N, C-alpha and C positions, 0 to 999 in steps of 0.2 A: 567545447560547447557541451558535449554529453556529460563530461565529468561535472561541470558547473551545474547543469540541470539536476543531476543525481544528488549532488551535495545540497542544493537548494531544497529539494523535496524532502530529503532526510532531516535536515535542520528544521524545516517548517513543521514536519510531522512530530518530531521529538519535542520541539518547543510547545506545540499545541497540547501535547499530552502532559508535559510538565505544568503548563498553565492550568489545565483542568484538574490535575492532581492537587495543585496548590489552592484550588477553590472548593475542595471536597466538602467543607462545612456549609457551603451555599448551594449544593447540588441536591436534587436536580433543579434546574431552572428553565423556564420556557422562554422561547423567542418566537417572533413572528406570530403573535397572538395564539400561542399554543400549538402551532403547526410543527414546530421544531423544539426539541428539548436537548439540553446538554446534561448528560448524566455520566457517571463513572462506572464502567463495567470492566472487570478483570476476566478476560476471555482466555481460558486454558485450552480451548479447542480451535478449530479452524473456522472457515466461513459458516455462518449460521450456527456456530457453536458445536459443529460435528467433531467427533473424536476427542471429546473433552479429556484433558489430562495426558494426552499422548504427545508430550513435549518433544521426546527424542525423534519421533516421526516427523514432526513439523520442522524441527531444526535441520534434520538430514535432508528433507525435500527442499527446504529453502536454500540450503548451501548448494545443493546440486543445481537447482534452477538458476541461482545467481551466477555460478561458474559457467553454466551453459549460455546464459544471456551475455555475460561478459565476453565469452568466446565468439558468439554471433556478432556482437558489436565490433570486436577486433577484426574479424573476417570481413565485415561489412565495410570497413574503411577502404578496402581495396576495390570496392565496387562503385557503381554509379551513384551520382548525387541524387538521382530520382528516388532512391530508397530512403530519403530523409524522413518522411512521415513514419515509416516503420521503425526507424532508429529512435525517434522520439518516443514511440510506443514502447519499445524495448527498454529504454532508459526509465520510463515511468514504472513499468512492471518491476524492473530490477531494484530501483530505489525504494519503492513501496515494500518489496520483499526484504530488503536490507533493514529498513526501519522497524518493521515488525519483528525481524530476527533479533535486532538489538533488544527489544522488549523481552522476547522469549528467553534469550541467554541471560540478560541482566536480572529480570524479575521473575521469570518462570511463567509469564502470561503476557498477553497483549492488552494494552490499554485501549478501550473503545469508549467513545463518548458522544457521538452524533446519533441522536435518537428521534426518529419520526413516529414512533409508537406503532407503526404498521409494518415495520421492517426491522430485522435485527440491527442492533447497535453496531456502529462501525467507526472508523477513524479516517484521517486524511490519507494515510498510506493505502488503505483499502480503496479509496476513491481513485488514487493514482494507478493501482493495479488494474482495476476494472476499466478505467478510461484507456489505459495503455493497451489492454487486450482489444478493446473496441477499435482503437486507432490502427493497430496491427491488422486486424480483420478487414477494416475498410480499405486500408492501403493495399492489402492483398487482392481484394475484390476489384478495386479500380485498376490495379496493375494487370489483372487477368483479362480485362476488356480491351 
């Protein structure tokens, strides 16, 4: 289940990036009456564009995080089924990190394209990472009660 979800996230993120890159001549275009734009940004930094051009740092941190999450998931197999929400969160974070790592290694930057104009441009992998962290946090809080 976890491998399937991870592969699904990675394939969807990479396919969405490929689609946006193939539409580069038509970008930016607006959706939802101008509330949302699809635009193509080559992000050489991290979240919010911090540490631009520090590719080696992001690759190293991503690899370490992916290995650590993989280890957590492996160890988690031996534990209770009640940890299911946190497993989903971990898979989402790991898959998002893998997909963005694919961009960094292959292209030297991450492709971002979802633009609300009031927030930095992001991609589906970023959504998965953020949602995964939120799911892990909520499952931890609920488990503590």
